[in-house]
C-alpha positions as CSV (number, residue, x, y, z in Angstrom):
1,M,-0.5,-19.2,-8.7
2,A,-2.5,-21.0,-6.2
3,N,-1.9,-24.2,-4.5
4,G,1.2,-23.5,-2.0
5,R,3.5,-22.7,-5.1
6,P,5.7,-19.5,-3.9
7,H,5.2,-16.5,-5.6
8,S,8.0,-14.1,-6.9
9,R,9.2,-10.9,-5.2
10,E,8.0,-9.1,-8.3
11,F,4.5,-10.7,-8.1
12,K,4.3,-9.5,-4.5
13,L,5.6,-6.1,-5.1
14,A,3.1,-5.5,-8.0
15,L,0.4,-6.6,-5.6
16,M,1.5,-4.0,-3.0
17,H,1.7,-1.3,-5.5
18,Q,-1.6,-1.8,-6.8
19,W,-2.8,-1.5,-3.0
20,D,-0.8,1.4,-2.5
21,R,-1.9,3.5,-5.2
22,G,-5.4,2.3,-4.5
23,E,-5.7,0.7,-8.0
24,R,-7.1,-2.4,-6.2
25,R,-8.5,-3.4,-2.4
26,P,-7.3,-6.1,-0.7
27,A,-10.6,-8.0,-1.2
28,Q,-10.0,-7.6,-5.3
29,L,-6.2,-8.8,-5.0
30,C,-7.1,-11.8,-3.1
31,R,-10.1,-12.9,-5.4
32,E,-8.1,-12.0,-8.8
33,H,-4.9,-14.0,-7.5
34,R,-6.6,-16.8,-5.1
35,I,-4.6,-16.0,-2.2
36,S,-6.1,-15.7,1.0
37,D,-6.4,-12.7,3.1
38,S,-3.9,-13.4,5.7
39,L,-1.5,-14.1,3.2
40,L,-1.7,-10.7,1.7
41,H,-1.9,-8.8,5.0
42,R,1.5,-10.7,5.8
43,W,3.0,-9.5,2.5
44,R,1.6,-6.0,3.6
45,R,3.2,-5.9,7.2
46,E,6.7,-6.8,5.4
47,Y,6.2,-4.4,2.5
48,R,5.6,-1.7,5.2
49,E,8.2,-2.9,7.3
50,R,11.0,-2.9,4.4
51,G,9.4,-0.6,1.2
52,D,10.7,-2.2,-2.0
53,A,13.3,-4.0,-0.1
54,A,10.6,-6.6,1.2
55,F,10.3,-10.2,-0.1
56,S,14.3,-10.6,-1.1
57,G,14.9,-13.1,1.6
58,Q,17.8,-11.2,2.9
59,A,17.9,-9.7,6.2
60,L,18.6,-5.8,6.2
61,S,20.9,-4.3,8.5
62,E,19.7,-1.7,11.0
63,V,20.2,1.1,8.8
64,E,18.6,-0.3,5.8
65,Q,15.6,-1.6,8.0
66,L,15.6,2.2,9.1
67,Q,16.1,3.7,5.6
68,A,13.2,1.2,4.6
69,R,10.9,2.6,7.2
70,V,11.6,6.1,6.4
71,V,10.9,5.5,2.7
72,A,7.4,3.4,3.9
73,L,6.8,6.5,6.2
74,E,7.3,9.0,3.4
75,R,5.1,6.9,1.0
76,T,1.9,7.1,3.6
77,C,2.8,11.0,4.4
78,G,2.1,11.6,0.8
79,Q,-0.7,9.5,0.3
80,L,-2.1,11.6,3.3
81,A,-1.4,14.6,2.0
82,L,-2.9,13.8,-1.2
83,E,-5.9,12.8,0.7
84,N,-6.3,15.8,2.9
85,S,-6.1,18.1,-0.3
86,I,-8.8,16.0,-1.7
87,L,-11.0,16.5,1.5
88,K,-10.3,20.4,1.4
89,K,-11.5,20.5,-2.0
90,G,-14.4,18.9,-1.2
91,V,-15.3,21.0,1.8
92,T,-14.7,24.0,-0.1
93,L,-16.8,22.8,-2.6
94,A,-19.7,21.9,-0.3
95,G,-19.6,24.9,1.2
96,W,-20.4,27.2,-1.9
97,R,-23.1,25.1,-2.2
98,S,-24.8,25.4,0.7
99,D,-24.5,29.1,0.6
100,T,-27.0,29.3,-2.4
101,P,-30.4,29.7,-1.9
């Protein structure tokens, strides 16, 4: 949907989930859906602040904001743990290879 038409909440969440899971990079999302980089990053900022409650148009209470922030931080922590695990395996494999003559 281009040309200034509004994008649905579901559409925005789907793009954010694709980005989070590493299925698509920001440039790919912008190109495929004909949206600007600044718009995508604005959505990303809201998604990071509010998690899956983002794009609802309703203001969240302070407790809901904190809960959404916890969810976003847990998501980030999980992603970092996965990346750390992958990197540790890579270092281990690289160490084995360097010991061979």
